[in-house]
Every structure is written in C-alpha cells, then in structure tokens.
Backbone bond lengths (Angstrom), bond angles and torsions (degrees), N, CA, C in turn:
res aa  C-N    CA-C-N  psi(-1)  N-CA   C-N-CA  omega(-1)  CA-C   N-CA-C  phi
1 M - - - 1.446 - - 1.502 109.47 -
2 T 1.359 114.46 148.92 1.438 121.40 176.56 1.500 109.52 -121.96
3 L 1.354 116.80 130.31 1.430 121.90 179.44 1.507 109.09 -117.09
4 T 1.299 119.13 128.26 1.460 123.12 176.83 1.560 108.14 -128.44
5 R 1.307 113.38 158.85 1.466 119.94 -179.58 1.523 107.29 -131.61
6 K 1.344 114.38 126.37 1.501 118.26 177.39 1.525 110.52 -89.25
7 Q 1.338 115.29 -42.44 1.425 120.58 178.66 1.519 109.09 -155.61
8 T 1.253 119.81 174.73 1.484 120.06 -176.16 1.547 109.70 -59.15
9 G 1.356 112.39 127.90 1.441 118.97 177.88 1.530 114.67 79.98
10 N 1.344 117.18 5.45 1.465 120.02 -177.45 1.544 107.59 -125.34
11 H 1.350 115.52 103.88 1.432 120.77 -177.05 1.522 111.67 -119.77
12 R 1.336 115.21 157.14 1.445 121.51 173.52 1.515 107.39 -129.64
13 I 1.323 116.21 127.59 1.447 121.68 175.98 1.535 109.90 -116.19
14 Y 1.323 117.20 135.35 1.436 121.81 -177.26 1.534 109.67 -132.21
15 D 1.321 116.09 129.33 1.483 120.52 -177.10 1.557 113.69 -108.94
16 G 1.291 117.21 11.60 1.441 121.34 -178.86 1.512 114.56 100.76
17 L 1.355 116.66 -25.89 1.437 121.45 176.62 1.524 111.47 -118.10
18 Y 1.321 117.57 -38.96 1.450 122.85 -176.16 1.491 110.34 -127.35
19 S 1.322 117.38 152.79 1.491 121.61 170.54 1.510 107.17 -129.86
20 Y 1.315 113.43 144.10 1.460 121.51 175.10 1.527 109.04 -123.72
21 I 1.300 116.68 131.91 1.459 121.41 179.83 1.509 106.66 -120.95
22 N 1.341 117.01 118.63 1.453 118.72 173.57 1.536 108.75 -88.45
23 D 1.287 116.67 129.48 1.438 121.61 -179.43 1.537 109.41 -145.38
24 K 1.279 115.98 179.33 1.454 121.36 -176.19 1.568 112.57 -72.03
25 V 1.307 114.88 -13.93 1.465 119.82 -177.53 1.499 111.62 -85.92
26 G 1.338 119.41 -19.15 1.442 121.56 177.45 1.503 114.36 127.52
27 G 1.307 117.48 -0.43 1.469 122.00 173.52 1.540 113.74 103.60
28 K 1.308 113.73 154.49 1.462 121.23 179.06 1.525 106.58 -134.53
29 L 1.360 115.36 137.97 1.411 122.31 177.81 1.546 106.84 -127.78
30 H 1.319 115.51 125.97 1.459 120.85 -179.45 1.527 112.98 -120.88
31 D 1.294 115.46 135.60 1.475 122.40 176.94 1.530 106.80 -98.79
32 H 1.344 115.16 100.82 1.470 119.03 -173.31 1.519 114.90 -73.08
33 Q 1.353 115.60 -20.66 1.454 118.65 -179.38 1.534 110.80 -73.66
34 N 1.347 116.74 -43.66 1.482 121.48 -179.23 1.487 114.31 -97.64
35 D 1.312 119.40 -10.36 1.451 123.45 179.90 1.533 109.71 -143.89
36 P 1.318 116.98 68.04 1.487 121.18 -171.18 1.567 112.34 -62.40
37 I 1.310 119.74 -22.00 1.468 118.46 179.70 1.541 112.06 -100.15
38 Q 1.336 114.67 13.12 1.445 122.16 170.76 1.543 115.83 54.45
39 R 1.275 115.52 51.20 1.465 120.46 178.54 1.518 111.78 -83.87
40 A 1.311 117.96 -37.40 1.480 121.31 -174.82 1.547 111.01 -100.61
41 N 1.287 114.73 124.44 1.474 121.07 174.30 1.547 106.21 -86.52
42 Q 1.307 115.95 116.79 1.460 121.65 -174.25 1.590 108.84 -99.19
43 A 1.335 119.52 10.29 1.451 119.78 -175.75 1.498 113.90 -61.18
44 R 1.297 120.48 -28.77 1.477 122.52 -179.57 1.510 111.83 -100.95
45 N 1.337 117.77 2.43 1.456 121.89 -179.47 1.540 108.55 -80.61
46 P 1.329 120.23 117.71 1.466 123.30 -179.60 1.504 113.02 -56.06
47 G 1.348 118.63 -29.06 1.437 121.00 -179.23 1.516 114.11 -70.48
48 F 1.323 116.36 -11.88 1.472 120.84 179.37 1.554 111.77 -112.87
49 A 1.354 115.94 9.10 1.464 118.24 -176.72 1.506 116.34 -57.31
50 S 1.346 117.73 -39.45 1.463 119.76 179.32 1.544 111.45 -66.88
51 N 1.338 117.12 -37.62 1.486 119.99 177.61 1.511 109.96 -65.84
52 K 1.318 117.49 -41.02 1.481 121.68 -179.99 1.528 108.99 -63.51
53 I 1.300 117.29 -47.57 1.467 120.29 -178.59 1.529 110.71 -60.84
54 W 1.333 116.50 -46.49 1.458 120.09 -177.08 1.559 110.98 -61.73
55 L 1.359 115.42 -46.59 1.476 119.40 -178.40 1.514 110.21 -66.80
56 K 1.351 115.57 -42.23 1.466 119.80 -176.41 1.537 110.20 -62.67
57 R 1.318 116.89 -37.25 1.491 122.30 178.04 1.559 110.76 -65.00
58 S 1.283 116.80 -25.55 1.459 121.81 -178.21 1.523 112.82 -80.33
59 L 1.314 117.24 -12.25 1.491 121.13 -179.85 1.531 110.45 -72.62
60 P 1.292 118.32 150.71 1.461 121.54 176.71 1.543 109.77 -70.64
61 E 1.308 116.72 147.68 1.457 120.85 178.83 1.524 112.13 -80.56
62 T 1.356 114.11 -27.10 1.472 119.51 179.61 1.480 108.61 -134.61
63 D 1.322 119.23 158.49 1.417 124.34 177.72 1.499 110.04 -86.24
64 E 1.335 115.93 144.22 1.452 121.06 169.26 1.508 109.35 -72.81
65 A 1.329 116.47 156.55 1.433 120.21 177.26 1.513 108.89 -64.23
66 S 1.313 117.89 142.22 1.453 121.93 176.89 1.507 111.25 -70.22
67 A 1.294 113.75 146.55 1.460 120.56 177.48 1.527 108.96 -70.89
68 P 1.306 117.64 151.12 1.484 119.12 178.65 1.517 109.95 -63.41
69 V 1.296 116.35 148.07 1.468 121.92 178.27 1.503 109.24 -89.38
70 S 1.298 116.43 130.62 1.456 122.44 176.60 1.498 110.45 -84.08
71 R 1.288 118.16 135.09 1.459 123.05 177.25 1.528 110.02 -93.58
72 F 1.334 118.01 -5.31 1.459 120.81 -178.85 1.525 108.12 -87.21
73 D 1.328 115.47 126.27 1.492 119.39 -177.99 1.520 112.28 -104.34
74 G 1.352 116.48 1.45 1.478 119.13 176.37 1.528 112.66 86.15
75 N 1.309 119.24 -4.60 1.464 121.43 -177.72 1.534 113.65 -111.80
76 E 1.321 115.43 11.59 1.457 117.53 -179.04 1.534 111.17 -75.16
77 Q 1.286 114.98 141.67 1.488 121.18 -177.95 1.549 108.51 -90.48
78 S 1.301 115.60 144.54 1.414 118.40 177.55 1.485 110.17 -72.44
79 S 1.379 116.71 145.30 1.445 119.31 178.88 1.505 112.51 -81.18
80 K 1.325 117.95 -3.50 1.483 121.76 178.51 1.516 107.92 -79.63
81 G 1.287 116.53 140.40 1.494 123.25 -176.51 1.340 114.56 -81.10
C-alpha cells in the first residue's frame, strides 16, 4: 500500500487496484484496473462499499507533524573569496 498526504487531513491510499482519497467533499474511490485515468468516482457506488471501507480503515487517524522546511536551495554562493 502507498499512503500520501496532500495537506492536513487529506490523504490518499492506494493498494495497487483501488485508491481512496479522503477530502472535505466526502471522499473519492477509484478503480484503477477498469478506470486507469480515474474518471469515475465509485465512493457512492454500493458495489465498491467493501473496498471503500477497507481502504478508509487503513488511513491514519491523525497527521504526523510536518518536517521542517529547508531554506537552502543548493544554489547559494560561498562568501569566501
């Protein structure tokens, strides 16, 4: 499984066949085998209810703390002559 986070409280979990995205709109479920370009949201389709429940249970309940942001971009010049 792959878990990604776009922003606080918004995660996507992918198991190789299906992906579930929890968002403020109510969630999105995509069947990658039959709909590889993710046009159809199956989150409200009763035929996908067990997939949605399983993936949704795999999401974290809380977010991890964000890593510190680096201000160094790798292009800074040394002040030594």
